[in-house]
C-alpha angles and dihedrals in degrees: 000000000000114000116241115271123241123241086235089075089068130080094246122152114261095248091059094046094050091047092049089056091048094053093045101254098143104149132032123245117233095264091048093050092050101037104036099067089054093044092049090051090057096248124142112253133203108193132183114200137141125253109274094031096115097259095139091060089046097058092029094059090044095056095037093052092068098033117125105211091187090065111075101210134103105271099167135035123194116191118202132181097231142029091241093057091044090054092049092048090050092052092049093048091051090050092050092046100045095110092051105084122241100359109163118205115186128195117211114182138155118252091048124098112274096216099070090045091054089049090052090053091061086084108042118239124227092221127028120199118185154127118276097244096055094041091052092047092054092046091052092047089053093240094114133042137163110209091142097044115144102168136035119189126189105198118197088002093175091060093047090055091045089054092054100254096132095105092045091051091049091049092050093049091053087064096049127089112269091222102073142107114258123198122187120194122187138164092214132024111221121170094264090061091056090047096053090042091059090051100048106027134072115222093320124205108237121224122184118174099159094099093050096045114111109254112243119252098237123164112211127211130172132187130198114237140168126229089256096047099044097095094049090045091054091052090051098048093045092050092047103037107019123117136200093288121029137165125207116200122212128178099228137035091237091057090043093057093043094050092048090053090047090057094044090051088053091054098259117138097237136161130193127225118191142130098269094068124104115241095256089052091051090049091052094049093049092047094050092050094042094050092047099245089121121048099196131046116194109202147163118235093250093050093047095049108117097020105139111193114154098192101050106146106197138011115206121195106208084188134355120266118243093242122057091216090061090055090055090051091049098053091041089072090078129056093045132150092025094306126128118248140192130219120192123189131191110213129192121203090250088058097054094099089052089048091055090050088054092049091055090058097051122091093231132033118269115251125250119278115288122225115245115252109264096237144355101285113197110229126188093228092072092059106087115224091211134067125199121233119198119213124194096230134073147160094315087059087056091248119156130191089253091058092057093044090051092050092048095049099039120113111314092015135109130284119272091238088062092064120089131174120353115203121186126193128179099280105008142028144202131222124192114214134170107279092238089060099042098103092047090048091054092051092047094051094043097046101040119072115234113208089345097309135094120226133197117249131189140167116256116222 
């Protein structure tokens, strides 16, 4: 087997190479090794790779390598199917670009207030990341344009087409320069992907690493339930088989909210992620799950698309999806990065035909039915060690993570090792702290001025 190649073998600018070393990116993943040389040469690329394969760094390094940070104009556009994926792509691009001075990456997504986005556009961004609907709306209003565009990326293109964005994408592309590099990344390659690729790309280089990717080590279990017993069954399997980080999939946002409340009422630290949430609510749910102050995320498939969590312990299917392909995507969120994973499905008799369709798509046969755990066993893994504290100041208040860390650990405060992730948004922020220190952290943040100003702080439950 060929050993992984180093980023040093590529003609990347020095700022990118030194930053890759600093953040621990030593060797390329398969999709990076195969796609980056073509991207760096300026060729169009059509790549098929699973979520979590390193594709964001592949196209991110490609577009950053030729970016001119001294020219304040949008030079790259990345289209994503969901707000969550757009946010993750933005964070990764900022991380990759941090040694290139003054690079501005702007996220433009539907569901967020238009006013702040219009204000952000007063100073053009170098890279725009967004969902097709919002990008098209801003183009049509005349608030956004791309005369200097060099690179267009369609990330998770298959999902965008599934969600009905084909017409929006076509309308956006009509307003882009014809002379550009176009990269298309997709987890699957249905016929409509090939069709749109022929329309928007010029002699693309094809990369497909799905066959060579190491199959995840995922143990499967399924339990027979009735419509009336499904809720109780979920409580039992989560209590018995759940880990530190778990995701429960539901088919609708109504079920998603109801199941999250069911878990919360049973004492499980759960959050819900679905399309009916406001942007600040979605941010809060993602932060709490990401910083490990919630042990279960209940989500719809659309809302969870783009979530990239390498150490997810268990995937629970509250009910089966209508398409077998969606089931494969669901369970593929565990067992990543060489770790073992577990997928547990609750199956009603009316879903058995769907279950057999799913079985026909999987590389190995599904196991025999598992017996439901006898009772709700309380396990320590479901009790998060961290608690999230909300603070009423953010990036627009010139706050930085170091400011909050300094305030928390100043005289009379908590130990630095008690502080976890710090996430700052425009007007508010979140800090994860050990649960035992949460009350003291709130007092410290509320009573100690930060840059000459006091901020409100409260624990998020």
